[in-house]
N, C-alpha and C positions, 0 to 999 in steps of 0.2 A: 596152241595145244601143249599142254604140260604133261611129263615134264619137261622143262625148256633143256637146249641142248647142253647148257651147262649143269644140268641135274636139279635145277630150282622146280620144287613142286609148286603146284597151285598155292597151298597152304603157306610156304614159305614167301611166296611173292606176295599174298595177301598182308601177311603180317609185316614185312618189309616196306609195305606201301601204305601201312594203317597210320592215321594220324591222331592225335590226341584233341582233346578239349581242355580249356581251363577248368580248375574245379569250380569256379562260380557260373561257367556255362553248363558244366554237368550239373549241378544243385538246380539250375533254371530249368533244366531239361525234365529233372524229377519233381520241381515245384508245378511246373505246367502239367504234368501228367497227374497229379494228386488232384490239381483244380479240376481235372476234367473227369474225374470219377463220377458217375450218372449217380443221381440221387437213390435210385433204388440199389446200388449196390454199395453204398456208404455202410451199412451196418457190418458187411464182412470185410471192408475195407477202411477200417475207422482208425487203425493204429500202423506204425511203420517202424522201420529198423533200417540204419544205415550199415552195411557189413560187407565187408571183402570176402566174398564167396570162394575166388579163385586165388587169392595170393598175388595178384597183381596190382595192388597199390591202389585200385579205384573200389571206393566204396559202392556196392549194389543197393538197392533200394529193395527193402522185402516189404509188401502191404498185408494186412490183415486184422485179425483182432489181438487182444493180448495174450491170447495163447497159443496161435499159430498163425500162419499167412498163407493169402491166397495167390499172391504173385511175387515173383522174383524178378527184377529187373537190372539190367546193366546198359552202360553207354558204350556204343564201339562205332568208331569213325564219326562222331559227332551225332550219332543218332540213338534214341532209345531203343532197346532191344530186349524182348522178353527171354528170360531163361526158363521159365515156367510160369504157366498162368491157369486159373481158373481151376486151382485144386487145394487140398488142405496139405500144407507142409509144414515140417519141423526141421529145425539143423540139428545133426547129431554130431556128437564129439568127432574130431577128424575132418569136419567139413563136409560132411555128408549128409545130402537133403534126403528127407524121410518123406515120401509122398503117399498119402493115406487114402485109399478107397472104400468105404464101408456101405453096406446096405443099410436106408434107413427104414425098410420095410421090415416091421416086427415078424420075427422068426425065420427071416430069410438067411441070415448070418454070412453073406459074402463078405469077405476080405480081400483086399489087396494092397500090397505094400512096395513101392518102388523106391530104390536107396539108389542115389547117385552122385556123382560129384562132379560140380563145375571146374573146368580145367581149361586154361587158354581161353578161347571164345566158344566151346562146346561142353557138352554134358557127356560124362561117361557113365553107364549102367555099371553099379557095383554088385547088384545083385536085385530079384523081384521074388517077393513072397507072396502066397496066394493060397486061400482057401476056397473051394468049391463045395458049397452046402449039398448041393444036388448029388454031387459024387461022394460027398463026404470024404474028401480028398486034399491034403495039404501037399502045395508044389513049391519048387523052387527052381529058378533060373540064376545061373552064376556067369553065363557069358554074354548076356545082354540082347540075346536075338529074341526074347518073347517066349520061346517054346521051352517049356519047363523040362529041365534035365535030370529031375531028382524027385521022388515023391517022400514025401515026409511023415512023420508019425505027430500028432499033435503035440506032444512033448517036445520034438526036435523043434518043431516050428516056432514054439512060445520061447524055447531058449535063445534060438538065433534072433528072434524079433525083441526079446530082453537086453539083448547084448549091444543094441542102439542105443544108447544113451542120448536123450533130448537135453539141448543145451538150452538154458534159460536166457532169453534175448530181451534187453530192455525195449518196449514197445510203446513209446509214448503216443499220444493221439495226432492224428494227422494234423490238426488245428496249430500244432507246436512245430511243425516242419520249419526249418530255419529260413527259408525262402518262399512260404506259402503266403 
C-alpha cells in the first residue's frame, strides 16, 4: 500500500525502479513497430519523426504524414508505450501536442482541440477548446477535467487557437527509418 512508511509514493517507487534500454534496443523497438503497421494504415502512417517530447533525453516516435502525425510512442521500461494514438496531432511551440478532431460531414462544423504536454511518463492537459455547431457554442476547459468551464465568443476561440503555433517537424518516409 502506498504511500510507504517512509513517504514513498507509487509514482516515486515506479520511477526509482524503472530501467532503461540502450539506444540500439530503443530503435529496434521502433523499427519493429514500424514494420508491423498494417498495409491499410500505411497511407496515414507513411512518415516518422524522432523527437523528445518530454525532455527526458529519450527520442519519442511520431508516425503520420508529412503534415501531421497519428501516433506518438515512447519506450518505458523496455516496452513500447503509446502517448497518444489514432488521432490527428501536431506539435506546437513549448512542446505542446495539439490533437484535432473536426467533423468531415459537410455542414456539421464540429471542432475539438485538445492541448497537452507529455511530462515524465504521463500526459497533462493544458486546455480543451470545442465548438458545438448544434448549440452554436464555443467552449473552453482549462482544468483538464473535460467539463467546459468557460463559454467563449467565436473571436475569443479563434484567438486562443491561433496562439498555438505549430512547429514544422522533419517527417521522412518510414522506409528511411535507420533500423527499418
